[in-house]
Every structure is written in C-alpha cells, then in structure tokens.
N, C-alpha and C positions, 0 to 999 in steps of 0.2 A: 505495500498500500503505499504510496506517495507521501503521506505525512509521514509515515515510520521513517522517511530518509531527510526529514527535516525537523530538526529540534530546536527549541527555543527555552535557553537556561538565564539567570541571571549568575553571570560570570564573569571574573577576567582574565579577560582574553590572552594573556603574555603567557598564561598558564595552559593553557586549552595544549591538548594533546592531536590533534588534528595535524595532518601533514603539512598542512597550510592556512597561516593566517592572513586575515585583511587586515592592513592596515589603513585607516580613512586619515590622509595624508593630504600633506598641502601638496600646491603643485612645484614646487620647489626637491619635494622628496628628501630632503633633508633636517626635517624634524620639528616639531613642533607643540601644539599642549595635547591633555586629552589624550585619545587613547595612541594615537601620532606621537607625544612624548615617552610615555609610557610604554609602547613597542620599544621604541627606539632605548632603552633607560633599561630595560629588560636585556634587548639582545646583545647591548656594546658596544663598543666602537667600530668595530667589525662592518658593523651595520652602515654606522654613517658614511664611514670611507667606501661602500660597497655605493650605496648611494650617491655618491660626488660621481660616478663615472654615468652615472643615466641621464645625465642632462635632463635635467625634469619629467614631467608627467603631466600633459592635459587632462583637464576634467570631460570627467566619464570615462577615461581608458585606466590600464592597469600595465606596470611593470613589475618586475619578479626577481627577488634577492635571495641570499637564503637566510637563512633565522637564525645562525649564530650563537647565543646561548640561552635561545628559546627552544623550547622542545617540540617547535614546529621545522620542519624540514627547509619553509617556505617564507615567505614573506609578501601577499600580493601587497604593493602600494598603489590607491587607486584615489586621486582627489574626488570626492561631491561638489556638486554644487551649492556654493550659498542661495542660502536665500533672498528672491528678491522680488519677492511676490510674486511667485505661479506665474509671471508672463513672460522670461528670462528663458524658459527651454528647461527649466529645470525637473521636470519629470523623466523627461528624455536621459538628460545627463544624467541622474540620478540610477535611471535604469541602465543607461550604457555600465555607470559605478561596475554594478553588481554583475553584469552579464561579462563586461571584460576581466574580470577577476576570475570566474565560473570557465568563460575560457583557455586563457594561460593557465589554469588550475590542471583541465587537461589536458593541455597540450604537456606540462611538464609531470602527466600522466599522478598527481594527487586526487584521490579517492575520497579524502575527508575535507573539507575547508569550514573554517569558523568564521563568521563575519561580525563585527560590531556594527551600531544603526549609523549606519552614514550620513552625515552632518545633518543631524539632529539635535548635534552639539552648538560649537560656536560658532557653525554655520547656519541656525535658525532654521530649517528646514522643519514645516511643520512634522509634527512624530506620526499623525494617525496616516497622516498622506505618505508620507516615505514610506510605512510599515506597509503600505498598502501597497504602493511601487517595488518596493525589495520584496514582499511574498511573494506578489504575482510575475517577479520575473525570475528570482529563485525556483519556484514547482515548475516554470514553462522551460528552466533549462533541465530540471529531475524528468523532467516528462521523457527528453531525450538521452539521459547519462543517468541508465536507472543503475549503473557500478558507483555514484557517487552519494554520499552524506554531504548534509550542511547543518551548519548550526549556527544559532543566530546568539553570539553571547554580548547579554544583553547589562547595562551599565547599576538597573533600577527594577523594579518590581512594576511601575507603572511604564513601562516601556516595555518589558515581558508582556503586561497585558496586553500592550496594541498592537505587537507581533500577533499573540495566541489570537486576537480578535481574526487578525485578518489572517491569519492562516485559518480561523472560521466559513472566511468569506468567502475566499480563492481556495482553498483544501479543497470544498466539495465542487467546482465547477468543473 
C-alpha cells in the first residue's frame, strides 16, 4: 500500500538512518539557519568543503553531496521558494524541490529518503499549502517507484499534523 511507504514523524533529520536526507538549503548551498544549519553542523566541515565546489543551486532544483558525519550516505540539497504571496510560482517551485530531490535519490540508488518540511520555516511558505504540495508530489513519485520509502521528518507536532491531513487527502486519491 502506498501510504505504507510514506511515513510522517516528529524527529531530528540529522539523526535519520535514511540513505539520503534532504537539506532545505539556500541557493548558495553554504549553510544557513534552521534545518540547513543543523545539517551542516552535524555533517562537519567536509560538507561545506564539498558544497563550495557545486556552484550553488537554483530554487526548485537539487544537488547531491556525501553525508560525511551524518548517518545518511547522501545529502540532497534543495533551495525551496520564498513565499511571495502565492503569485510568483511558489507551488511549482516547491514541487520541483521535492521532485528534483527524489529523482536525484533514485539516480544514485537511494531507496530511503527523509525530508524536512521545505520552505515552511524562515521562507514562510504556508504550512498547510506546503504539506499538500509536498505530499501530492511524493505520492505521485512513489507510484512510479515502488522500491522507495520516504519519511517526512517534521520539526514539531503541528507540522506532523499538517502532513497527516495532506496524506489523508491525497493518499486515497
């Protein structure tokens, strides 16, 4: 069953045992606050050194690095969109962040991927809307990739609840 391959938990993504974790990065890929800062801190200086070689990343796209000191083999860095009121293509860019990350994970053979809630922190993307976009994108991808499992590693219970509502809405579709 599709929903069995998409789990939603409250937890620290830097402790995830998924083969790949996703970093809600900024376009420089050189570290920042929130999830980005936590991943860079947990991975150690090697992550920043590798990120410096990547030349940044466009919003809605993803790039891959090693996991360094993280339990994950890979880090998928994706800059999500900054919320500008919903009229600047934010939904498509957010879907692109999730889809680009998933495609890159599949390309590198990662069968388990953990995501944070991209763009819902300092980028102010409305949580409910982001959860619907993310869940719809992830479920569509899982339908085409029956060998993959995705975890949404939420920062807190309200975030988890938003993703659970989105899963209830799109999981049956």
